[in-house]
C-alpha positions as CSV (number, residue, x, y, z in Angstrom):
1,M,-40.3,17.3,223.8
2,S,-39.0,17.5,227.5
3,S,-37.3,21.0,228.2
4,R,-34.7,19.4,230.6
5,R,-32.0,16.8,229.9
6,I,-33.3,13.3,230.4
7,H,-30.9,10.6,232.0
8,I,-31.4,7.1,230.5
9,L,-30.0,4.3,232.5
10,S,-29.6,1.2,230.1
11,V,-29.6,-2.2,232.0
12,I,-28.1,-5.3,230.8
13,D,-26.5,-8.5,232.1
14,D,-23.1,-8.1,230.6
15,L,-21.4,-6.8,227.4
16,F,-20.3,-9.9,225.5
17,F,-20.4,-9.9,221.7
18,G,-24.0,-9.9,220.5
19,G,-26.6,-8.3,218.5
20,D,-28.3,-6.5,221.5
21,E,-24.9,-5.2,222.7
22,Y,-24.1,-3.9,219.3
23,R,-27.5,-2.2,219.2
24,L,-26.8,-0.4,222.5
25,H,-23.4,0.6,221.6
26,A,-24.7,2.1,218.4
27,F,-27.4,4.0,220.6
28,G,-24.9,5.2,223.0
29,K,-22.7,6.5,220.3
30,S,-25.2,8.4,218.3
31,L,-27.3,9.7,221.2
32,D,-27.9,13.5,221.4
33,K,-25.7,14.5,224.3
34,T,-27.4,17.9,224.4
35,R,-30.8,16.4,225.5
36,F,-29.8,13.2,227.0
37,D,-27.5,11.7,229.7
38,H,-26.9,8.1,229.3
39,T,-25.4,5.3,231.5
40,V,-24.9,1.6,230.8
41,L,-25.4,-0.6,233.8
42,T,-24.2,-4.2,233.7
43,L,-25.5,-6.3,236.5
44,M,-22.6,-8.7,236.2
45,K,-19.2,-7.5,237.5
46,E,-16.4,-7.0,234.9
47,D,-14.5,-10.5,234.3
48,R,-11.6,-10.1,232.1
49,A,-11.2,-13.9,231.9
50,M,-14.8,-14.4,230.9
51,G,-14.3,-11.4,228.4
52,V,-11.5,-13.1,226.7
53,K,-13.6,-16.5,226.6
54,Y,-16.7,-15.1,225.2
55,G,-15.5,-11.7,223.7
56,S,-16.2,-8.5,225.6
57,M,-17.4,-5.2,224.2
58,R,-16.7,-3.2,227.5
59,D,-13.5,-1.5,226.1
60,R,-15.3,-0.6,223.0
61,Y,-17.9,0.9,224.9
62,R,-15.3,3.0,227.1
63,Q,-13.5,4.1,223.8
64,S,-16.7,5.4,222.4
65,G,-17.2,7.6,225.6
66,I,-20.2,5.6,226.9
67,R,-20.3,5.7,230.7
68,L,-20.2,2.2,232.3
69,I,-20.9,1.1,235.8
70,D,-21.6,-2.4,237.2
71,M,-23.5,-3.8,239.9
72,G,-20.7,-6.1,241.0
73,Q,-22.8,-9.2,240.7
74,V,-20.7,-12.4,240.4
75,A,-21.9,-15.4,238.3
76,A,-22.9,-18.3,240.4
77,G,-21.6,-21.7,239.9
78,P,-23.7,-24.7,239.3
79,A,-23.3,-26.1,242.7
80,E,-24.0,-22.7,244.4
81,Q,-27.2,-22.3,242.2
82,H,-28.3,-25.8,243.2
83,G,-27.8,-25.3,246.8
84,K,-29.8,-22.1,247.1
85,T,-33.2,-22.5,248.7
86,S,-36.2,-20.6,247.5
87,G,-35.8,-18.2,250.6
88,R,-32.1,-17.5,249.9
89,R,-33.0,-16.9,246.1
90,L,-35.9,-14.4,247.3
91,F,-33.4,-12.7,249.7
92,S,-30.8,-12.5,246.9
93,A,-33.3,-10.9,244.4
94,L,-34.7,-8.5,247.0
95,G,-31.1,-7.3,247.6
96,K,-30.5,-6.7,243.9
97,I,-33.9,-4.8,243.6
98,L,-32.9,-2.4,246.6
99,K,-29.5,-1.9,245.2
100,L,-30.8,-1.0,241.8
101,A,-33.4,1.2,243.2
102,A,-30.9,3.1,245.4
103,L,-28.7,3.6,242.1
104,I,-31.7,4.9,240.3
105,E,-32.4,7.4,243.0
106,R,-28.8,8.4,243.5
107,E,-28.0,8.9,239.6
108,K,-31.4,10.7,239.3
109,V,-32.5,8.5,236.5
110,D,-35.7,9.4,234.4
111,V,-36.0,6.3,232.3
112,L,-34.9,2.9,232.7
113,D,-33.9,1.2,229.5
114,V,-34.0,-2.6,230.2
115,H,-32.2,-5.3,227.9
116,L,-33.0,-8.3,229.9
117,S,-34.8,-11.7,229.6
118,P,-38.6,-11.3,230.3
119,A,-38.3,-13.9,233.0
120,N,-36.2,-11.5,235.1
121,P,-38.4,-9.0,237.1
122,I,-35.6,-7.1,239.1
123,C,-35.8,-4.1,236.9
124,A,-39.4,-4.1,236.7
125,V,-39.7,-4.3,240.4
126,A,-37.0,-1.5,240.9
127,A,-38.7,0.8,238.4
128,F,-42.2,0.2,240.2
129,Y,-40.6,0.9,243.6
130,T,-38.8,4.1,242.3
131,G,-41.8,5.3,240.2
132,I,-39.8,5.7,237.1
133,P,-41.0,4.5,233.5
134,F,-39.2,1.7,231.9
135,A,-38.9,0.1,228.6
136,V,-38.0,-3.4,227.8
137,T,-36.1,-4.2,224.4
138,L,-36.4,-8.0,223.4
139,Y,-35.9,-9.8,220.2
140,Q,-37.2,-13.3,221.0
141,L,-39.8,-14.4,223.3
142,N,-38.3,-17.0,225.8
143,L,-40.6,-20.0,226.4
144,M,-41.7,-19.9,230.1
145,R,-41.5,-23.5,231.2
146,S,-43.2,-23.2,234.5
147,F,-46.0,-21.3,235.9
148,K,-43.7,-19.2,238.0
149,L,-41.7,-18.0,235.1
150,W,-44.6,-17.6,233.0
151,L,-46.0,-15.1,235.8
152,S,-42.6,-13.6,236.2
153,G,-42.4,-12.7,232.4
154,Q,-46.0,-11.5,232.2
155,F,-45.2,-9.0,235.3
156,N,-41.8,-8.0,233.7
157,L,-43.2,-7.1,230.2
158,G,-46.9,-6.4,231.0
159,T,-46.0,-3.6,233.4
160,A,-43.4,-1.9,231.2
161,T,-44.2,1.5,229.8
162,R,-43.0,0.4,226.4
163,L,-42.0,-2.8,224.7
164,I,-39.4,-2.3,221.8
165,T,-38.6,-5.0,219.3
166,D,-36.9,-4.9,216.0
167,S,-39.5,-6.5,213.6
168,E,-43.4,-6.7,213.1
169,S,-43.0,-10.6,213.2
170,Q,-41.7,-10.5,216.9
171,A,-44.1,-7.9,217.9
172,S,-46.9,-10.1,216.7
173,L,-45.6,-12.9,218.7
174,I,-45.1,-11.1,221.9
175,S,-48.5,-9.4,221.7
176,K,-50.2,-12.8,221.4
177,W,-48.3,-14.1,224.4
178,L,-48.9,-11.1,226.8
179,L,-52.1,-10.8,228.8
180,R,-51.6,-6.9,229.3
181,H,-50.4,-4.9,226.3
182,P,-48.0,-1.9,226.9
183,L,-47.5,0.3,223.8
184,M,-45.3,-1.8,221.4
185,L,-42.8,-0.1,219.2
186,V,-40.9,-1.8,216.2
187,I,-37.6,0.0,215.9
188,P,-35.0,-2.0,213.9
189,N,-31.4,-2.2,214.9
190,G,-29.2,0.6,213.2
191,T,-25.6,-0.2,212.7
192,S,-22.6,1.6,211.3
193,P,-20.7,0.1,208.4
194,P,-17.9,-1.9,210.3
195,H,-14.5,-0.9,208.9
196,P,-11.4,-2.9,209.3
197,V,-8.2,-2.0,211.3
198,L,-5.8,-4.9,210.1
199,S,-4.7,-5.6,206.5
200,R,-6.2,-8.4,204.7
201,R,-3.0,-10.5,204.9
202,E,-3.0,-10.1,208.8
203,I,-6.6,-11.1,208.9
204,V,-6.3,-14.3,206.8
205,N,-3.2,-15.3,208.8
206,F,-5.3,-15.1,212.0
207,F,-7.8,-17.3,210.6
208,N,-5.2,-19.6,208.9
209,I,-6.7,-19.1,205.6
210,P,-4.4,-19.1,202.5
211,D,-3.5,-15.7,201.4
212,R,-4.6,-16.3,197.7
213,P,-7.5,-15.3,195.3
214,L,-10.4,-17.3,196.7
215,T,-14.0,-16.9,197.7
216,I,-14.9,-16.6,201.5
217,I,-18.3,-17.5,202.6
218,G,-19.1,-16.2,206.2
219,Q,-21.5,-16.5,208.9
220,V,-21.1,-14.0,211.9
221,S,-23.1,-15.0,214.8
222,S,-23.0,-16.3,218.5
223,L,-22.2,-20.1,218.4
224,L,-25.6,-21.1,219.4
225,S,-27.5,-24.2,217.9
226,Y,-30.4,-22.2,216.6
227,K,-28.0,-20.2,214.4
228,G,-27.9,-23.1,212.2
229,H,-24.1,-23.7,211.8
230,F,-24.8,-27.5,211.2
231,V,-26.9,-26.7,208.3
232,L,-24.3,-24.4,206.8
233,L,-21.7,-27.1,207.2
234,D,-23.9,-29.6,205.1
235,A,-24.5,-27.0,202.6
236,A,-20.6,-26.2,202.5
237,K,-20.0,-29.8,201.7
238,L,-22.0,-29.6,198.6
239,V,-20.6,-26.2,197.5
240,L,-17.0,-27.3,197.8
241,E,-17.7,-30.4,195.5
242,Q,-18.1,-27.7,192.8
243,H,-16.0,-25.0,194.0
244,P,-13.1,-26.5,196.1
245,E,-11.4,-23.2,196.0
246,C,-13.6,-21.4,198.6
247,F,-13.6,-21.2,202.2
248,F,-16.3,-21.1,204.9
249,L,-15.7,-18.8,208.0
250,M,-17.9,-19.1,210.9
251,V,-17.0,-16.3,213.5
252,G,-18.6,-16.1,217.0
253,Y,-18.2,-17.1,220.5
254,E,-20.1,-19.8,222.4
255,R,-23.1,-18.4,224.5
256,G,-24.3,-20.9,227.0
257,E,-23.8,-24.1,224.9
258,K,-20.6,-25.5,226.3
259,G,-18.8,-27.7,223.7
260,Y,-20.9,-26.6,220.6
261,R,-17.7,-25.2,218.8
262,D,-15.9,-28.6,219.3
263,S,-19.3,-30.5,217.9
264,L,-19.2,-28.3,215.0
265,F,-15.5,-29.0,214.4
266,R,-16.2,-32.8,214.5
267,K,-19.0,-32.4,211.9
268,A,-16.7,-30.6,209.6
269,V,-14.2,-33.4,210.1
270,S,-16.8,-36.1,209.6
271,L,-17.9,-34.4,206.3
272,G,-14.2,-34.2,205.1
273,I,-14.2,-30.3,204.9
274,A,-12.5,-29.4,208.0
275,D,-9.3,-27.9,206.0
276,H,-12.0,-25.5,204.3
277,V,-13.8,-24.4,207.5
278,R,-12.9,-22.0,210.1
279,I,-14.8,-21.8,213.4
280,V,-13.6,-19.1,215.7
281,G,-14.1,-16.2,218.0
282,Y,-12.5,-12.9,217.0
283,P,-11.5,-10.4,219.7
284,G,-10.9,-7.5,217.4
285,P,-13.3,-5.1,215.5
286,I,-15.8,-7.1,213.4
287,G,-15.0,-5.0,210.4
288,D,-11.9,-7.1,210.2
289,V,-13.9,-10.2,209.6
290,W,-16.2,-8.5,207.2
291,S,-13.4,-7.2,205.1
292,I,-12.6,-10.7,203.8
293,I,-16.1,-12.2,203.6
294,D,-17.3,-12.1,199.9
295,I,-20.8,-13.9,200.5
296,H,-22.7,-13.7,203.8
297,A,-24.6,-16.9,204.7
298,H,-26.9,-17.1,207.7
299,A,-28.5,-20.2,208.2
300,S,-30.6,-19.7,211.6
301,H,-33.6,-21.9,212.6
302,L,-34.8,-18.9,214.7
303,D,-34.2,-15.1,214.6
304,S,-35.8,-11.7,214.6
305,L,-33.6,-9.3,212.5
306,P,-29.9,-10.4,212.7
307,N,-27.5,-7.6,213.3
308,A,-25.0,-9.4,211.0
309,L,-27.6,-9.1,208.1
310,L,-27.6,-5.3,208.5
311,E,-23.8,-5.1,208.6
312,A,-23.7,-7.2,205.6
313,M,-26.0,-5.1,203.8
314,S,-24.1,-1.8,204.9
315,L,-21.0,-3.3,203.3
316,G,-22.7,-4.2,200.0
317,K,-22.3,-8.0,200.7
318,P,-24.9,-10.4,199.3
319,S,-26.6,-12.3,201.8
320,V,-28.3,-15.9,201.6
321,I,-30.3,-16.0,204.6
322,T,-33.3,-18.1,206.1
323,A,-36.6,-16.5,205.8
324,V,-37.3,-16.6,209.6
325,G,-38.5,-13.8,212.0
326,G,-38.4,-10.4,210.6
327,V,-35.8,-11.1,207.9
328,P,-38.5,-11.2,205.0
329,E,-39.5,-7.8,206.1
330,V,-36.1,-6.4,205.0
331,V,-34.8,-8.9,202.4
332,K,-36.8,-9.2,199.2
333,D,-35.8,-12.5,197.5
334,R,-33.5,-12.1,194.5
335,V,-33.7,-8.4,194.7
336,N,-31.5,-7.3,197.8
337,G,-30.7,-10.8,199.1
338,F,-31.6,-14.4,198.8
339,L,-34.0,-16.1,201.2
340,V,-34.1,-19.8,201.8
341,P,-36.0,-22.1,204.0
342,P,-34.5,-23.1,207.4
343,N,-33.0,-26.6,207.7
344,D,-32.6,-26.9,204.1
345,P,-28.8,-27.3,203.0
346,E,-29.5,-28.4,199.5
347,R,-31.5,-25.0,198.8
348,L,-28.7,-23.1,200.7
349,A,-25.9,-24.7,198.8
350,A,-27.7,-24.2,195.4
351,I,-27.9,-20.3,195.9
352,L,-24.2,-20.2,197.0
353,V,-23.1,-21.9,194.0
354,L,-25.4,-19.6,191.8
355,L,-23.5,-16.5,193.4
356,M,-20.2,-18.2,193.1
357,N,-20.9,-18.9,189.5
358,D,-22.2,-15.3,188.6
359,P,-20.0,-12.4,189.9
360,S,-22.3,-9.8,188.2
361,L,-25.3,-11.2,190.1
362,R,-23.3,-11.1,193.2
363,A,-22.5,-7.4,192.8
364,A,-26.0,-6.4,191.8
365,I,-27.6,-7.9,194.9
366,G,-24.8,-6.5,197.0
367,H,-25.6,-2.9,195.6
368,A,-29.3,-3.3,196.1
369,A,-28.7,-4.4,199.8
370,Q,-26.5,-1.5,200.5
371,N,-29.2,0.9,199.1
372,T,-31.7,-0.7,201.4
373,Y,-29.4,-0.1,204.4
374,V,-28.8,3.6,203.5
375,K,-32.5,4.2,203.4
376,N,-33.5,2.4,206.6
377,F,-30.8,1.2,209.0
378,S,-28.3,3.7,209.8
379,P,-27.7,4.2,213.6
380,Q,-29.1,7.8,213.4
381,F,-32.6,6.5,212.2
382,M,-32.7,4.0,215.1
383,T,-31.4,6.4,217.7
384,R,-33.8,9.4,216.7
385,R,-36.8,7.0,217.2
386,L,-35.6,5.8,220.5
387,E,-34.8,9.3,221.6
388,T,-38.6,10.1,220.9
389,A,-39.9,7.1,222.6
390,F,-37.8,7.8,225.8
391,D,-38.7,11.4,225.7
392,D,-42.4,10.6,225.5
393,M,-42.1,8.3,228.6
394,V,-40.9,11.0,231.0
395,P,-43.8,12.6,232.9
396,R,-44.2,16.3,232.2
């Protein structure tokens, strides 16, 4: 263990609502301040309008006492991106590298904690230039669609001091893809049980859900096509045929797929269930949303270990979730949750109906899920392991 305080600089594109952003927030809150200094650097300049559109966690970071700075980068529009020559892009990237390197030296950073796409080498080059170790946290291996991007990804990940992911499944995929293999650490997310701020009546009024006894089935995730919302809508149609008193709540913001929410709403209309479905972002504490959800459904086609699953488990909510990525490493079917195949709305609906029909089973599954969370997924468990990893990276 290092005898001096270690300064960790965590670098992330922006702080919109998302699993990686929640992980970084939990880490910053529970970090041992007697041993570590911690700064979060966002590459993108704070944009309040974008924060309203996509949901921003910046104020939550500040309220938790986490130091935030940004590099002031402004998102380029499609026309500007299209008009850039290779030389201009290279010059722009070089400027970002030098700016980050200067910040690392000015802030006396010991370890770089990178939360970026593996195709982005800026942090890797800046770390190499300044001679400090760096770790990369990633949950999914982006497909490199050109040799240039493949080479960039190999450099960014292959030269890292540590690679950190949240499941053995993802660790195996990453290791198979890489030519050079840094030390790989599997450190699942740690999350605090989210608590509500508003009353139930205030929350259901926000979502325009009738304030009467009913069962709410919810998916909490970014609005991305691979999260399986269309599958959940097909399942909702089947569930509502037997239980017309229930509601389906899909809470999240669009992340790079413009018009996705509208397409989901049109699907709900075509199925004739729009009056029992709510698809909306929520700007307040996620605990407000969880406080009205009775059954957690997660129909993703692709995932590692969803943060929403751990939040649901921490609150004793039963989950019906697709057996993808690292989910089967945590959920034991019919013990502490239910596993269903991806792209199978009939099976998803059948399990949801089973839980609707059997409140005692719902309670037992939720209780077992909460016990699993307590034993393995608190923020302190995650943070102590990350502290050890970062401490080991610092040259003695």
